[in-house]
N, C-alpha and C positions, 0 to 999 in steps of 0.2 A: 382771401383765406389765410389765418394763421401759420407761417411756416415751424413744421415739426419735423422730428425725423421720420415718421409715419405718412409723409405727403403721399407718397405713391398708393400705401394701402388706404388713406383715405378716399384718393379719387376711385380707386376699384371698388370700396364699399359705396361708393356716391352713384356708382353708375350701374350697379349690380342689386337688384331689389332682394335675389335670395340669400345671396351672401350677406347682405346687410342684415337681413330678417334673423339668419341663422346667429349673427354675431350679437346683435342685440339680446334674443331668448338666452344663448349661452349668458351674458353678462348678467340677466336677470337672475336667470338659475345659479350664479356663482360658478362656474364653469366655464370661464372665458378667459382665452391666453392672455397675458400682460401686454401685450404690442397691440391687441387689437382692443383691449378694455380702454387702453391709452387714447388710439385713434377715434373711438366713440365720441372721446371728450371734445374733440375738434368743433370748432365754430360752425366750419363747412357742414356738418353731419346733423347739426339741431333740426333743421327742419325735414331731411328725409328719415329721421328717426321717427319722427311723428308720424308719418305716410306709411312706414312699416309697424307701428303700433296699432294703428287704426284698423290694419287688415288683421293681425292676429287679436286683436280683442273681439272682432265679430266672431272669428271661429271658435275661441274658446267657449264665448257664451252658447254659441250653437253647439258645440258638443256635450255641453250641459245639459240643453234643450232636448237634445237627440237622447242622453243618457236618460233623462227622466222618462220620455214616453218609450223606452225600449226595455223598461223594469232591468237597470243594470245593477249589480249589486251595490249596497249604502258604501261599502269602503271605496270602491270605484268611482260613485258620484261625490262622495266629498273630495276626493283628489281632484275630479275635475273642477269641482265649486271653488276649490283652493287656489288652483291653478287660474280660473278665470279672475278670481279677486287680484291678485298679484298681479295680473294681465292691466286691469283695468286699473290698478293702483299705479303701474309703470307708466301706461298711457297718460294719466293726469300727470305724473312728475314731470313728461318729456313736454307735455303741452305747456306745463310752466316754466320750465326751463327755455323753451323757445319764446314765449313770450317776454320773458326777463332779457335774453338777448336782442329781440327785435327792441326792446325799448334803449336796451345800452345802444343800439346801431343808428336809432333814430335820433339820438340824443347827441352823437359824437357828429352827426352828419349837419355839416353850414347849411342855412335856410335862411335866404333872403328874406329880408323884411319889408313889406309894402310901408309908405308913409301911413305914418297915425291918423292923418285924417282921411284919407281913403280907407283904412279900415274902419274907422268909426262910421263914414258914410255906409259902408257896404252893410255893417252890422245892425245900424239905425234906419235904414233906408230901403232895404233890400229889394223890393217891388221896382221902385223907381231907377235905381242904381242898375239892377238886371234890365232895364229895360235901356237906359242908355248904352249899356256893354253891348245890347244886341246889335242895337246900331250901327256901333263902331264896328262891330264883326262882319257885319254884313256891307258895310262899305268896305271892306278888306276884301270882298270875294263869298264868302261865306254863304251857301243858299239861305234864302229866307224863311224863317221860323227856327230856327236851328243855331246853336244848341238852346235845347228848353231851358237848362239850369246852365247859363252862362260860365258862373265860376267853377261849377265841378268839372265843366268840359274843355277849360283853356289848355289844361295840360293835355289831354288827348290831341286837341285841336292842335297846336304847335308840335305835337310828337306826330301826327300824320302827315304835316306837312314840309316837317323835315326828313321823313323817314322814308317817304313815299308810301306808307302802309297799305293806302286804299290801292295800289296795284297788285292784285290779288291774284293769285292762281286760281284754276277753276275750282278743286276741291275744297278749299276756304270759303269760295265768293258763296258756293251752294250751303255751307253752314251759316254764313251770315244772313243768307236771303231765306232759309226756311222758316214756317214758323216756330212756334216756341214748342207745341207736341212733336212734329218733327226733329228738334231740335235735342228734346230730352230721349225719342227713341234712338237717336245716335249717339246718346251718351249709354243706354242699354246694351246696344251694339258693341259698343266700345268696351265694355265690362265682361259682356257675356259670352263675345265670339272673338273678335279682334282688336287690340287697341289701334285707336285712329290718332296718328300722329298728327292732324291738321289740326288738332284742337289745342295744339301747344300754341299756334301762330297766334302773333300780336293782336292781330283784329279778331279773334276768337274767344281769349282765354278769359276774359272778363266775363262772357256771356255763360262760358263754361264754368265759372263760378258759380254765378249767379242762381243756374238749372241745376246745380249737383242736389241740392236738399229735394227736389222734386224727384232727380232719379232715384235715391236713397228711398222717398218713400216707395216708390214701385219695388225696391228689392225687397222691403217690407212687406208690401201687398202679395210677392211669391213666396216667403217666409210664411205669411198668414194662410195662407191656401192651402199650401203643404200642411201645417200645423192641423189646421182645423179637419183634412183629413185622416190624418196619423192619429189624431186624438178620438176619431170617430169610429176607428177601427179598433176588434178586440186585440190586447197585446201581441196575440200571438199571429196574426196575420198584417202586422205592423212594416214588413220589411222592405215592399215597393215604397210605401209613401214616406218611411223614413231616408230611404235614399232620395227621394224628392226634396225632402227638407234638408239634406245634406246639400244637393245642389243648389239651393235656394240661398243658404246661407255662406256658399262658397261663392257665388253673385256679388251678395250683400257684401261680403269681406272686399272683393276686388271693389266694389263701388265706393264705400268708405274712403278704400287707398286712394281712389281716382279723385274724390272728394278732396280730401287732406291735400292732394298733390296740386288741384285746380287753383284752390285758395293759398298755396304757397307761391304758384306761377303766377296768380294775378297781383299778389304784393309784390314781387320782385317786377312785375313790367309798371307798376306805379312807381316803383323806386326810380326806375331806370327814367320815368317820364321827368319823374321831379329833377332828376339830376340832369336832362336835359334842357329844362326849364332855367336850372342854376348856371350851367355853362354854357349852354350851346346858343344860337342865333334865336331859335324859337323864344327864349326868355326874354330877349330884348322885345320881339315881338309883341309878348304878353304884357310886358309894363308899359309898353307903347298904347295898347288897348284899355288896359286898366286907366292910365293917366287922361288917355282922351274922353274916356267916360265919367271920371270925376268933373273934366271940364266943361261935359255936357249938362251934369248934372247942376254944377253951380251956376251956370247960366239959365238953367228951366228953374230952379228952384234956389232963386240968391236967399231968401230968408234963413232958410233951413242951413243952406252954405255959411251964412253968416253964424248961427247958432255953432256948428260944426267948429267954426275957426276960434269962437270965443273959448269954447269946452277945452278943445286941444291946447290953447295958448296957455290958459288958468294951468290945466294940467301938468304942464312941463315945467311952469315954475319951480317945482319943489319933488317932480317924480324923482325916484333915488334909481329908476332904470332908462332914466334920458338918454343917457350914453350909448345906450343899446338899441335904442329907437321906442322905448315903450313896446316892448314885445305882447305884453299880456293885458295892456291897458285898455285895449278898444270897448271890450264888452260890457266894463264899467262905465267907460262914456258915454256910449249908448244908452245905458239903462238912464244915465242922467238926462240924456237929452229926452228920451221917452215920456219921463214925469215931469219935463219943463217946457214939451213942445203945446201949441193951443189946439184947441180942438180939431180936427179934420187934417192935422198936418202930417199923422202917422198912420194914412190910411193904408188897409191892406195888411196892417200889423200882423193880423191872424195868419198870414203866411208861415212865420216863422217859429210859431206858437205849437208845442207838442200837443199831439192828439187828447191826452187826458187833461190838460186846462181849458180845451175846448170843450169839454163835456162835463163841466163841473156839475152839471143837473142831472146826467144821466141817471144816477138813482134815484133820483125823484120820479123822474118820467116813467122809469121801469120796475120799479118795487110797488109801488102802490095801487092798492084793487078799490079805492074806493069810488072810481067813476064807471065801473063796470056795471051792466043792469041785472037785475036780479037773476034773470035767465042763463045767465053765460055760464058754461062748465070752466072750472080752474084744473089744472095738472103742473105738476112739476117735473120736470125731464133731468136726468142725468145722464153721464158717462165714464167707464172706466176704460183705460186703453192700455195695452202692452209696453213693454220695452224694445225688443228687438222685432218683433212681430206687428203687423197692421191690424191684426185682429182685437176687437173692442167689445164691448159689453154696453148694453144701455138697458135703464130701466126709467118707469116712471109711474106717479102715482097720482091719484085726482081726488077732487073732493067728496064725491059720490062713492067713495069705496074702492074705484077701478084701480086696479093695477096692470102694468105690462112690463115684460121685459126681453132681451134678446140679444143676438150676437151679429156684427157684419164686420166690415173692412174700413180702415180709417187711417188718413195719412197724418193726422195730428189729433190732438186731443178735441180741438174744436170743430174737426170734421166729425167725430165720434160724438159730440155733445149734438150738432145739426142732426144726425143721424136720429138722436133720441127725441129731440125735437118734434122732428117729422113724425116719427112713428107713434107717438102720443098724441099729435093733434088729428092725422089720421085714420087712428084707431077710434077718439071721440068724437070726431065727423060721421062716422060710419053708425055709431050707437047715439048720438044726437041730432037727431035730421033737421031740426031747425033753427038750435041753441047757437051762439057765438062762443068758440072755444078759445082760451087765454092759456097759453103753455110759458110757462116762468122756467127761466137756466139761469145756473150761477155763471154762466160762461159769455164773457162781454163778446169776443171774435165770435161765436155762435150765432148770438142775439144779433148782433149788428148784421151778421150776413143773412139771417133768416130774413129781418126786418127789411131789410134792402131790396132781396127778390120780392117780397110781397109787395112792398111800396111800388116797385116798376113794375109788377105783374111778368117778370121775367125771370125764371131759373139762372140765366147767366150771370146776374147780378152778385150771384154767391159764389162763380166759377174760381175767385183766387183759394178761396178754402174749400170748394168742394171738389178735390183732386180726383176721387173715384168714381166708378158708375154707380156704385150704392147709392151712395149721396147724391149723387147729381140726378138718378132716376126718383127718387124719393122728394127732393124738391123741385121738380116738375111735377107730381103729382099734388103736393101741396097746395101750389101755387094757382093750381085750378079753384081753388076753394078761397081765396086771398080775401076775399070780402065778409068773411066768417072767423077768421083765423087772425089772433093777434099774438106776437110773443115778447116777454119782458123780461128783464134781467132781475134776478134776486139774488139778494148776497149770501153767499153759501156757508154750511158749517155753523150755524148762530143758532141752533136748536130748533130750525124748521120744521115740524113733522114731518110734511111731505117731500121734503127736498133728501130728510135722512133716509125717509124708504126706499126713494128714487135711487138714491147713492147706494144703499144695500143691495138692491136689485141688479143694479149696475154690476155693482163686482160680484154677484152671484154668478149671472150671467157672462162673465169673463172668465171666472175660474171653470165654470161648466164646458163652456167651447175649448179651452186648452187642457182639459182633461184632467185639472187638478182635483174636481170632484168625481168618485168612481160612478159610473152610469147608475150602478143599484142604488145609490146614496142622494140622486138627484132630487126626486120627488120629496124625500123624508127633507132635504136641506132647504127646498123652497117653501116647504109648509113650516118649519120651525123659521124660518128669517120672517113670513108674514106673522108668525106668531106672537115673535119678538118684538116687532114693531106694532102689533094690537090690530092689524090689517085683515080681521075678519069680512068674510062679505057683507054688503051693506053699507050705506053712507057713515060718514063721519057724525060723531054726536056734535051736538051743539057747544059744547065746552071743548071739543078738539077743535072745532072749526074757529072758534074764538081765538085760540093760540094761534094759529096759522095767520090769523087777520092781525094781531098784535105781533107777530114777528116781520109779517110783512110791511106795516107801518114803521116798526124800529129800523129794517133795514133802508127802508128810502129816507131816515134821518140821517144814515151814513153815507156820506158822499164820496169815499175812497172807494177807486175802483180796483179789484184784484188783478 
């Protein structure tokens, strides 16, 4: 920590969440004492400031939403919205400052560089190198089959051997051993009832950071339930639902702060692990394991090792960074090897490629309709999700003129799109008893998740995206009809008539459930939308369906995935 005249003040602010939040808000509003404003610039508070602003940002947006639903005077609503904008701007600036400070710290930290040959082998022959490293680790007492990704786990392995972190207190062991749903439940109790100090333990903190996104989603779920109830009531009887909405926002604000704190603590743990590798006996042990794995690789694949030695020797002859160990050159050399290796030598190369590269034909397979039987019923589904609340709207439009829309709760836009897909398919299955049903959607994650569940005949295949019970129930119902249903990707917002109709209906459904359309105007607004889309009862005209088919074919030729 930088030594300043305000060291004691900085320490006090770092230890007192309420005092730090009061100081940050005062500074944001220009009424902060000079010595406190100076203390807030200390690098030790860069991370904690992002925590308090995450909390305050959620509360500010919650105040706006409650005011909207309680018919506050326009002037008060304007002030609340202006405050929320300032809060969001302050939060963004604090996050940017944290990233800048983090980059500065990482840049000045000494980082030992592995030999160039080892780094090239690791980049060009990842599966083979990993297997040799696994064998070396097992030989040193690591349980068979772990770690699954040796390079990623070496720092943790050395850290645990050196610190004895696996000798855990009983409460920490409970958090390590429980399943994911129970762990998320512990995070919700931490936010809503009493802070759990065991989450900060080195054995738990990374799991805490990984699961905060799911915990935040359940916070938005509670907001969505309360918001839906409040919007459904007449303004004169909203007092109790608005109190529930305030409670939900208070919990969500704590979840947001704890989420940011978990991320900071996990980053600090990784920094300590790397420092231990650089200076402690664990680093020597890891270096020995890597060198031994490289020797195993050279023995098992002599031809590949010969090529590695050739390209590294050639490279060092004129590399300007040779004195520093060529710290950034291994990726380029691995690419040279990939281009020059004989067929078959780079097996399992797909393991390191990004998912979008492996799916370059995704658009072809999921946008064209030329392979469908004439009896197939085709619809397009879309969804619209809110910001703070888990409330979402979905809509769909079919080639036979049928449309539908509704609202639900979703943890992400992908889950909202899944709800729209399922709702469209189930409705069409009811009205077309024998025909196959094809639902198009412009969300790649949603299409992949539903397709995986239909292919496996198991709704649990979509469990990663389907977090809430609403989507899981719909998915279980849809899987029963998996032999009659297909779901395909369609490039969105390219003038596709059915896609535009589904999008308009989804946005209408979200506005309706959040109370942004007066109850007396709902039917008129729905009729207006359908008229504007030309969606009168009855099938699409031949000309309109031709436009749809051309749009699908055009999307299939565009292989980029959003």
